[in-house]
N, C-alpha and C positions, 0 to 999 in steps of 0.2 A: 931426345929419346921418345918423349910422349908424342911428338908429331909423327915419328916413324911408326909407332904402334897404331896411332889413329889412322894413318894411311893404309896400313896392312889390314886392319879390321874393316875399313871402308871398302877396300878392294875385294875382300872376301864377301862382304854383303852385296856389293855390286855384281860380283860373279853369280851369286845366288839369284839376284834379280834378273840377270841375263838368261839364266837357265829357264826361268819361269816366264820370260817375255812372250813366247808363243801362246801360252794359255791366257795371258793378260790381253793380248791382241784379239783373241777370239771372243773375249768378253765373258768368260765364265766367272761368276761372281766370287766364288771361294778362292780360285786360283789367282784371280786379279787382286784379291785382298792380301794374299800372301806375298805376291809380287810388290804390292804397295808398301807392305811392312819392311821388306828388305831395302827398297829404294829410299824410304823415309829414314830408316836407321843409318843407311850409308851416308845420306846427306847430313844427318845429325853429327856423325863422326867427323865428317869433313869440316864442319863448323868449329870443331875443337882445335884445328890446326892454326898455326901462327898466320898463315896466308889468309885464311878465312877471317880471322880477327882484324887483319889489316884492311881487307877489302870492305868488310861491313863497318869497320870503324870510320871509313871515309865518308859515311853518310851523316856524320856529326851527332849520332845518338850514342851516348856512353853505354858500353857493354851490350850493344845490340846483338853481337854474336851469341851471347849467352841466351838471350830471349829467343832468337831464331833456333838455337840448338834445343832448347826446352820445348818449343812448339813442335818442332819436327819429331822429337822423341815421343811426345804425347800422341801425335798423329800416327807414328809407327806402332805404338802400343795399342792404340785404338783398333787399327785395321788388323793387327795380329790377334787381338783379343776376339774380334768378330769372326775371324777365320777359325780360330781354335774352338770357340763355343759353338759355331755353326757345324763344324765337323763332328763334334761329340754330342750334339743334340740328337734326340730320337723321337720317333712318333709312336713309341710303345704305349700301351694303356697306362693310365696314371698310377695304378697300384704296382706296376713293375718298374717304374722309373727310379733310378738310384738318386741319392742326394746330390752327387756330383753333377749328374745330368740336369737336375732341377736348378742348381746354381748356374750351370752353363746357360740354360734357357733364360734365366733372369739377367745375367750379365750381358748376354747377346742383345737383349731388348734395350738395355739402358746404356750400353757402352758408348755409342755415338753421342748421345745427349750429354752423358757425363764428361766425355772428353771435350766437347764443345764448350760446356760450362766451365770446365777447368781452365781451358785456354783463355776464355774471356776474362775470368777473374784474375788469372796470372798476368795478362797484359795490362789490366787496370792497376794491379798492385805494382807492376814494374814501373809504370810511368807516374803513378801518384804516391806510392809509399816508399820507394827506394830513392832517397835524395842524397843522403850524406855518404858519398862515395869516397873511399880512400884510394887514390889513384896508384900509389906505389906498392900496393899489395897485389901479388900475382893471382890470388884465388878469388873467385866471385863471392863466396861466403864471407871471406875475410874483409873484402872491400866494403861490405855493408854490416859488419858485425855490430851487435848492440841495437839494431833497428828492429822493432816488432814486425815491420813490413817484410823483412827477410824471412822470419819464422813462418809467416803466413804464406809467402810466395813459395819458398822451398818446401815447406811442410805439405802444401797442397800437391806439389809436384811429386814428392816422394810417396805420399799416400796413394796417389793414382798408380805410380809405378809398382809399389809393393803389392797392392791389391791385384793388379793385372798379372804380375809375375806369379803370385800365389795361385791364381786360377789356372794359369798355364802349367805350372809345376804339377798341380793335382791332376789335370787332364792328361798330360803326357805321361806322368808316372803311373796313372791307373791304366793307361793303354798298353804299357810295355808287355804285360803278360799275355795280351791277346794278339801280339804280332808274331807270326811264325818265322819271318826272315831274321836271321841273326844280326846281319849288318844294320838293318833298320831298327831292330830292338836296341842295339848299342847306341845308335844315333839318338833314339828317343830318351834313353837314360842320360846321355850327355846334355840334351836339351832341357830335360827336367832338372838336372843338376845345375845348369846355368841359371834357371829361374830361381832356384833356392838361393844361389849366391846373390842374385839380384835383390831378392827380398832382404837378405842380410845386409847388403850394401845400403838399401833404402833405410833400414832401421838404424844403422850406424850413422848415416848422414843426418837423419832426423834428430837423433840424440845430440849430435855435434852442433847442429844449427840451434837447437834449443839452449844448449850450454853457452854458446857465444852470445846469444841474445841476453842471457841473464848475467853473465860475468865474463870479463876478458880472459883470454888464454895466452900462453906464451907462443912465440913464433915456432919454437921447436915442436910443441904439441900440435900446433896447426899443421905444420909440414908433415909430421908423422901420420896424422889421421888422413891427410890427402894421399900419402903414399899407400897406406893400407886400403883405403876405400877405392882408389884408382886401380890398384892391383886386383881387387875383387871385381870391379867393373870390366877391366880388360879381360880377365879370366872368364867371366860370365859370357861376354860376347864372343870370345874365341871358341868357347865350348859350344855355344848355341850355333854359331856359324858353321863349325866343323860337324856338329851333330846333325844339322839340317842337310849337310851334303850327302849323308847316307841314303835317305829316301830320294833325294834329288838325283843322286848318281845312279840309283837303281832305275828311276824313271827315265833318265837319259839313256841308259843302256837299252831299256825296253823300246824307247823311241828310235834309237839307232837301228835296232833289229826290225822294227816295223817299217822304217824308211827303206831298209835293205830289201825287205819283202816287196814293197811297192815298186821299187825300181826293177827288181828281178821279174815280176809278173806283168809289168806295164806293157812290154812289146806284144805279149799274147792278148792282153785285155784290149789294147788299142786296135789291133787288127780285127779282132772279133767285134768290137764296138762299131768299127767302120763297115763291117759286113752287114750287121743288122742294127742300125742306129735306133730303131724304134724300141729295142729291148733295153736301152741304156738311159739311165736317169740324168747323167752328166756326160755329155759327149766329149771325146778327146779334143784337145786344142790342135788346130791345123793352120794357125796364122803363118803365112809366108813359108809354108812347109818346104818349098823347093829351094829356098835361099840357104846357102851353106851355113850350118850351125844352128838354124832355127828349129830343126827337129829336136835337138837337145834342149833348147829353151822351152819348147812346147811340152816336152817330157817333164821338165822341172815344174812347169805350170800345172800339169796334171797331178804330179806327185804331191805338190805342196798346195793343192787347191783348198779354198776355204768353203767349198760346197758341203763337205762333211764336217761334223763337229770335231772329230779327232782323226789322226792317221789310222788308228785301229779300226774306226768305222769305215774308213776308205778302203782298207784291206778287205774287210768283210763285203763291202759293196763290189769291189773288183771280182772277188771269188764268186759271188752270187750272179753277177752279170756274165761272167765267163760261162758258168753253167747254163744260164738262161739262153745265151746265144748258141752254145753247143747243142742244146736241145732243139732250138729252132733249125739249126743246120741239119740235124739228124733226120728231120722230116723230109728232107730232099735227098738224102744220101742213099745210094743203092744198098741193098741188103748185104751184098758180099764185100762192101768197102772195108769194113772193120777187119775182117779176116785177112784180106789181101794186105792191108796196111801193117798188121801185126806180123805177117809172114814175109814182108819185104826184106831182102838180104841186106840192103843198104841202110836199113833202119832197125837194127836188132833191138829187142827189148820192148816191154809194154809201154814205157814212157815215150820212146821214140816212135813206136807204132801209133800211139794216141796223137802225137804231134803231126805225124804224116796223115792220119785220118782227118784231122782238123783242116789241113791244107786241102785235102781232096774234097772234104765236105763243103768248104768255101766255094770251090769250083762247081760242085753239084748244086749249090744254092742258086747259082746264076743260070743254070741250064736245065735242071730237072724239076719236074712238078712235085708238089707236096704229097706225101703219103700220110694217111691217117693212122697207120699202125707202126710208125717209127718210134724208137726209144733210144736213149743214150747207151752205146755199147760199152762205156767205160765208167768206172766209179773211182772217186778220189778219197773216199772216207766219209764218215758221218759227222765229223767235227771240223771246226775251222783249223784247229791245231794240226789235223791230218791233211786237210786240203791245201793249206798254204805251201808246205814243202813239196807237195805233189805238183802243184801248178808252177812252182819255181823250176822244177826239173822239166816239166812239159814245155815251159816257156823257153828254157835254154835249148832244148832239142828243136823246138819250133823255129827259133831264130837261125838255126843252121840249114833250114830247108828253104826252098823257093817255091813260088806258085807253080812252077813247072813240074816239080816233084808231085804235087797234088794232082795236076792234070793227068800225069802218067798213070797214077794209081786209079783215078776215076775212069780213064779209058779202059784200063784192064778190067775193072769191075763191071763196066757196061758191056764189054765184050763177053765176059763170063755169063752174064745174065742173058744176052742175046743167044749165046750158044745153047744154054739150057732151054730157052724158049723154042729153039729150032728143033731140038730132039724130042720134045714132048709130042705124043701121038695126037 
């Protein structure tokens, strides 16, 4: 049963690491730290399984699996602690900084050195101070009961764990009331509760280790405390893993919406970028464009490009560049072009008229001289939240048109201007 729970918790943590893998690949320090914490904890839980004990036991070092588990756990605690304290640190004036933020800043500065020192001391104690192993006892603490080295080894581990968990509990608990989203707030409460359980687990385990160092205990008592403390540990990690899903799930939904926006406006952005490439910071991919299927590959390369720091920044860049190119095209578009595009019977509506105008303005850009008095005849809103849905609609209408539609409207606009010129006295 313990193996099943260990695999379940490891799978939950690995799923969290997978969700945060894109941020880790981009090299953003805080997000990479959170990814590292989930990965390290997942590996630590895998070392609790019988399979991991068998594999690591084949190296000939007694109880190596326990040492590896503890080192991985401290590594996970360290990177999680650095992430949490970095998030809640602030640059406010000293007189306005709360005591929790002061603690965060101090812990953030010493976390890495403290974890490294803890690992070094524990490795030394493991190889030099844990000698009298009782092989037929299933629990690590029971196998070295009565040895002072065990109290030092496990006491150091539990001290580090309890301190880090307490800091996380305070930071997450204090942040709950400042979070407007209900789902994220519930997730933070669960994560803070998990850290409280972790502190309780570490305290109970510390007391038990000190007890068995001083005096022998019965097998029944030993088994009972293992059941109680393991239950606390399982519950704590399940709560933390599930609680962390709330902000991760919200971020995943936001990422999905952003990718949907990118894919929707990409056809419009791509054609405009090819029309006026000097207005574009990152040109669309055109590798083997005529080969069947490569157009889709190039689209994916554009949408998932690493040029921008985030997909949200890429959406903003697409919208900005679409507007820039449209302004460039408008300098070559005849004055009557917008009116004719909006009045076209085959393209009813302002969105369809704007899409038709873009097609015609692209044609004009190739054949008409620049005018100094041109301006954009269309507006999409003053905020990105308004512009994105607008350009999604324009892109959809644009994809239904061909360059031929644009040439037709351009010819009509040119003819109208010529007729007006002829009737002038």
